[in-house]
C-alpha positions in Angstrom: 0.0 0.0 0.0 2.8 2.4 0.9 4.6 1.6 -2.3 1.5 2.4 -4.4 1.1 5.7 -2.6 4.7 6.5 -3.3 4.4 5.6 -7.0 1.2 7.8 -7.3 2.9 10.8 -5.7 6.0 10.3 -7.8 4.0 10.2 -11.1 1.9 13.2 -10.0 5.0 15.2 -9.2 6.6 14.3 -12.5 3.4 15.4 -14.4 3.1 18.7 -12.5 6.8 19.7 -12.7 6.6 21.1 -16.2 3.5 23.2 -15.2 5.6 24.8 -12.5 8.3 25.8 -15.1 5.6 27.2 -17.4 4.2 29.4 -14.7 7.6 30.6 -13.8 8.4 31.4 -17.4 5.1 33.3 -17.7 6.1 35.6 -14.8 9.3 36.7 -16.4 7.7 38.9 -19.1 5.4 40.4 -16.5 8.3 41.3 -14.3 10.1 42.9 -17.2 7.0 44.9 -18.1 6.6 46.1 -14.5 10.2 47.3 -14.5 9.7 49.1 -17.8 6.6 50.8 -16.5 8.5 52.0 -13.5 11.0 53.8 -15.6 10.4 57.4 -16.8 8.8 57.5 -20.3 11.1 59.2 -22.8 9.6 62.0 -24.7 9.6 61.1 -28.4 10.8 57.6 -27.7 8.8 56.4 -30.8 11.3 58.4 -32.9 14.3 56.9 -31.3 16.3 53.7 -31.8 16.8 51.3 -28.9 20.4 52.4 -28.8 19.4 56.0 -28.5 16.9 55.2 -25.7 19.7 53.3 -23.8 22.1 56.2 -24.3 19.5 58.7 -23.0 18.9 56.5 -19.9 22.6 56.3 -19.3 23.0 60.1 -19.5 20.1 60.6 -17.1 21.6 58.2 -14.6 25.0 59.8 -14.9 23.7 63.3 -14.2 24.6 64.3 -10.7 21.9 66.9 -9.9 18.3 67.5 -10.8 19.4 70.6 -12.7 21.6 68.5 -14.9 18.8 66.1 -15.6 16.4 68.9 -16.4 18.9 70.4 -18.8 19.2 67.0 -20.5 15.4 66.7 -20.7 15.1 70.2 -22.3 17.9 69.5 -24.9 16.3 66.1 -25.7 12.8 67.7 -26.0 14.2 70.2 -28.5 16.0 67.5 -30.5 12.8 65.3 -30.6 10.7 68.3 -31.8 13.1 68.9 -34.6 13.2 65.2 -35.5 9.4 65.0 -35.5 9.1 68.1 -37.7 11.6 66.7 -40.2 9.6 63.4 -40.4 6.2 65.0 -40.6 5.2 63.6 -37.2 3.4 65.6 -34.5 4.5 65.3 -30.9 2.8 67.0 -27.9 4.3 70.3 -27.0 4.9 69.1 -23.4 6.7 65.9 -22.4 4.6 63.4 -20.4 4.1 64.3 -16.8 6.9 62.8 -14.7 6.1 60.5 -11.8 2.6 59.7 -13.0 2.5 56.3 -14.5 0.2 53.6 -13.5 0.7 53.9 -9.7 -1.8 53.4 -7.0 -3.6 56.6 -7.9 -5.8 58.6 -5.5 -6.3 57.0 -2.1 -2.7 55.8 -1.5 -3.3 52.1 -1.5 -6.3 51.7 0.7 -5.1 53.4 3.9 -8.2 55.0 5.3 -8.3 57.7 7.9 -5.5 60.1 8.8 -2.7 58.1 7.3 -1.5 56.9 10.8 -3.7 53.9 11.0 -6.6 55.8 12.6 -9.9 55.4 10.8 
């Protein structure tokens, strides 16, 4: 009887093992997408190559101050406006709002009350 139980569990484990790998593989693209959403959207990114986007991110990370990053953004904004004009594409005048994204939105994640745990 114990042997039959062992065989059943062994076969069951063998059959379910690939399902575990499949679920883990499905999570990888979702994790990558979540990380991408967390990054600041680049103004005019649809007009840039992957290499240009990577270079832009590297420059932003290398900037030491918020003023340097703001200067990089303004220069990039001007460059993308010129590129869009030369290609006959229209970009919005203003870059996307920074820090927005698909966060928790109003309400702050379900904390009710005064924010100190008091309801």
